[in-house]
C-alpha positions as CSV (number, residue, x, y, z in Angstrom):
1,M,72.3,87.3,81.3
2,D,72.6,91.0,79.9
3,R,74.7,92.8,77.4
4,T,76.7,94.4,79.8
5,Q,77.2,90.7,82.2
6,F,78.1,89.3,78.7
7,R,80.8,92.3,77.8
8,R,82.8,91.6,81.8
9,T,82.3,88.0,81.7
10,A,84.2,87.9,78.3
11,L,86.7,90.2,79.2
12,A,87.5,87.8,82.3
13,I,87.8,84.7,79.6
14,S,89.5,86.4,77.2
15,A,91.5,88.4,80.0
16,A,92.2,84.7,82.1
17,G,93.4,82.8,79.0
18,L,96.1,85.1,78.3
19,L,97.3,85.0,81.0
20,A,97.6,80.7,81.4
21,L,99.3,80.8,78.2
22,G,102.2,83.8,79.6
23,W,100.7,85.5,76.4
24,F,101.1,88.7,78.9
25,T,101.2,89.1,82.8
26,V,99.2,91.9,85.3
27,P,99.7,95.7,84.5
28,S,101.7,97.2,88.0
29,R,99.3,100.3,86.8
30,A,95.8,101.0,85.5
31,A,94.8,101.1,81.1
32,E,94.6,105.0,82.1
33,E,97.2,106.7,84.4
34,A,96.2,108.5,87.7
35,F,96.4,112.2,86.8
36,I,98.0,114.0,90.2
37,I,95.9,117.3,90.5
38,P,95.7,120.3,93.0
39,P,93.0,120.2,96.0
40,P,90.6,122.5,95.7
41,A,91.0,125.9,95.5
42,A,87.6,125.8,98.2
43,D,85.9,123.4,100.2
44,I,83.4,122.4,103.0
45,A,84.2,123.1,106.5
46,P,83.6,120.2,108.5
47,A,80.5,119.6,110.2
48,G,79.4,117.8,112.7
49,G,77.9,113.4,112.1
50,L,78.1,111.5,109.1
51,K,78.5,112.7,105.4
52,T,76.2,111.1,101.9
53,F,77.3,111.3,98.7
54,V,77.2,109.7,95.2
55,L,79.3,109.1,91.9
56,A,79.0,107.8,89.0
57,G,82.2,107.3,87.5
58,G,82.1,103.7,85.2
59,C,81.5,100.0,86.1
60,F,80.6,101.0,90.2
61,W,83.5,97.9,91.1
62,G,86.0,100.0,90.9
63,V,83.9,103.1,92.5
64,Q,83.5,101.6,95.9
65,G,86.4,99.4,95.6
66,V,88.8,103.1,96.0
67,Y,85.8,104.1,98.8
68,Q,86.1,101.9,100.8
69,H,90.2,101.8,101.1
70,T,89.7,105.6,102.1
71,K,90.0,106.7,105.4
72,G,87.5,108.2,107.1
73,V,84.8,106.7,104.8
74,T,82.8,104.1,106.8
75,N,81.0,102.8,104.3
76,A,80.1,102.9,100.4
77,V,77.7,101.1,99.0
78,S,77.5,100.4,94.9
79,G,74.0,101.6,93.5
80,Y,72.6,103.5,90.9
81,A,71.2,107.0,90.7
82,G,69.7,109.3,88.2
83,G,66.4,107.4,87.0
84,K,63.2,106.4,88.6
85,A,62.8,103.4,91.5
86,E,61.1,100.4,88.7
87,T,63.9,100.9,86.8
88,A,66.7,100.4,88.9
89,K,67.8,96.8,88.5
90,Y,71.2,95.7,87.3
91,E,70.0,93.7,83.8
92,T,67.3,96.5,83.3
93,V,70.4,99.4,83.8
94,G,72.9,97.6,81.8
95,R,70.2,99.0,78.3
96,G,71.8,102.4,78.7
97,T,67.5,103.5,78.9
98,T,66.7,104.0,81.8
99,G,69.0,107.7,83.1
100,H,70.2,105.5,85.7
101,A,74.2,105.4,86.2
102,E,75.8,102.5,87.8
103,A,76.8,104.7,91.2
104,V,78.3,104.7,94.2
105,Q,77.3,106.2,97.8
106,I,79.8,107.1,99.8
107,T,79.5,107.9,104.1
108,Y,82.0,109.9,104.8
109,D,83.3,111.5,108.7
110,P,83.6,115.4,107.5
111,K,86.2,115.9,109.9
112,Q,88.2,112.8,108.9
113,V,88.2,113.5,105.1
114,S,86.0,116.6,103.5
115,L,84.8,115.9,100.7
116,G,87.2,117.8,98.7
117,K,89.4,115.0,99.3
118,L,87.1,112.4,97.8
119,L,86.4,114.5,95.0
120,Q,90.1,115.1,94.2
121,I,90.4,111.1,94.4
122,Y,88.0,111.7,91.5
123,F,89.0,113.1,89.4
124,S,92.9,111.4,90.2
125,V,92.4,108.5,90.2
126,V,88.7,106.8,90.5
127,H,87.9,107.2,86.4
128,D,89.0,109.4,83.6
129,P,87.0,112.6,83.7
130,T,87.6,113.5,80.7
131,Q,85.1,109.9,78.6
132,L,82.2,110.1,77.2
133,N,79.2,108.0,78.6
134,R,82.2,105.6,78.7
135,Q,85.1,104.1,81.2
136,G,87.6,101.9,79.9
137,P,85.6,98.3,78.5
138,D,82.3,99.9,79.4
139,S,80.3,101.8,77.9
140,G,76.6,103.6,77.4
141,T,75.3,105.9,80.1
142,Q,75.1,104.2,83.1
143,Y,78.8,104.7,83.6
144,R,79.1,107.8,82.6
145,S,81.2,110.2,85.5
146,T,77.9,112.2,86.9
147,I,78.6,113.9,90.5
148,F,74.7,114.1,92.4
149,T,74.3,116.7,94.7
150,S,72.0,117.0,96.7
151,D,71.9,120.8,98.1
152,P,74.0,123.7,97.0
153,A,77.0,123.9,98.7
154,E,78.0,121.0,96.9
155,K,76.5,121.8,94.0
156,K,78.7,125.4,94.3
157,L,81.9,122.8,94.9
158,A,81.7,120.8,92.0
159,Q,80.9,124.0,89.5
160,D,84.0,125.5,90.8
161,Y,86.2,122.4,90.9
162,I,85.4,121.1,87.2
163,A,86.1,125.2,86.2
164,Q,89.5,125.2,88.6
165,L,90.8,122.2,87.0
166,N,90.0,123.1,83.1
167,A,91.5,126.5,83.3
168,A,94.7,124.7,85.7
169,K,94.9,122.3,81.9
170,V,96.0,119.3,83.9
171,Y,93.5,117.1,80.7
172,K,94.2,116.5,77.1
173,K,91.1,117.5,77.0
174,T,88.3,118.5,78.7
175,I,86.5,116.6,81.9
176,A,82.7,115.4,80.7
177,T,81.3,114.9,84.3
178,T,77.8,116.2,84.3
179,I,76.2,117.6,88.0
180,E,72.8,116.7,88.6
181,P,70.2,116.6,91.0
182,L,70.5,113.6,93.4
183,Q,66.8,112.3,93.5
184,G,67.4,109.3,94.8
185,F,69.8,106.3,95.3
186,Y,68.7,102.8,95.2
187,A,71.3,100.3,96.4
188,A,72.9,97.2,93.9
189,E,71.5,93.8,94.1
190,D,73.8,91.6,96.7
191,Y,76.4,90.5,94.7
192,H,78.0,93.3,93.7
193,Q,78.8,94.1,97.5
194,D,81.9,94.9,98.3
195,Y,82.6,92.5,94.7
196,L,86.8,93.8,94.6
197,T,87.3,92.5,97.6
198,L,85.5,89.2,97.2
199,H,87.1,88.6,93.8
200,P,90.8,89.9,93.9
201,N,91.4,87.2,91.1
202,Q,88.8,88.1,88.4
203,P,90.4,89.1,85.7
204,Y,88.1,91.9,85.4
205,I,89.1,93.9,88.6
206,V,92.3,92.9,88.5
207,F,92.6,94.3,84.9
208,N,90.7,97.6,85.7
209,D,90.4,98.3,89.0
210,L,92.8,97.4,91.5
211,P,95.3,99.6,89.4
212,K,93.3,101.8,91.7
213,I,93.7,101.1,94.5
214,E,97.3,100.7,94.0
215,N,97.0,104.6,93.0
216,L,95.4,105.4,95.9
217,K,97.2,103.8,97.9
218,K,100.5,105.6,96.1
219,I,99.4,109.1,95.0
220,F,96.7,109.4,99.0
221,A,99.0,107.6,101.2
222,E,97.6,110.0,103.6
223,N,94.5,109.1,103.1
224,Y,94.4,105.1,101.9
225,R,93.7,102.2,104.9
226,D,94.5,99.2,103.8
227,K,91.2,96.9,105.2
228,P,88.7,98.5,103.2
229,A,85.3,98.9,104.7
230,L,83.3,96.5,103.8
231,V,79.5,97.2,103.3
232,R,78.5,93.1,105.1
233,E,79.9,94.8,107.9
234,A,78.2,97.6,108.4
235,K,75.2,95.5,108.3
236,A,76.3,93.6,110.5
237,T,76.7,96.2,112.6
238,N,73.8,98.5,111.9
């Protein structure tokens, strides 16, 4: 077991024990509050066909879960981006020395949900973009906040939106999100896919990730879908 998995397992065991003792109850909100933020001042016009986009914002379990519950998203795959193919393995990435971040590749229909909306959700309920190389209980460059862009339009939208949010001072600190060119995306091991849906009672998910889904439903009600777009279902239809 690598140290990243050990940290998550230890958190789950300790939290489960405290729950059993009745020392605290399951929180109704995320450890970090969701941010109420404006949409991008400009967006990318809808185009025909499905598009893909890669984001990183802490543990990929929660990031994947949020976008699986977002209308217009047809698939969201947990994986690795930022490093080389040969190091795109969970135990190796967990060392924090590969350049990889735990990331999610989002496939979406731009006629149903825009990239600007996906970014608004990212900066609002997916994670705290002001945290540098960490999210919640997880720390290291593999948990960094990063937008991986594959063309100039995506890069400009991300840059302009970060500048807009910083200028509006919607956060107490400056946004730490980096923008990196997408060199490749490598799907994570099967046991990481659909993790939030398959393990809704796992304390790590309960404390860190399920509140993100609640915030999505509350803040972006028009973009919320109750039935998630699961990786296993996407594989079955291909």
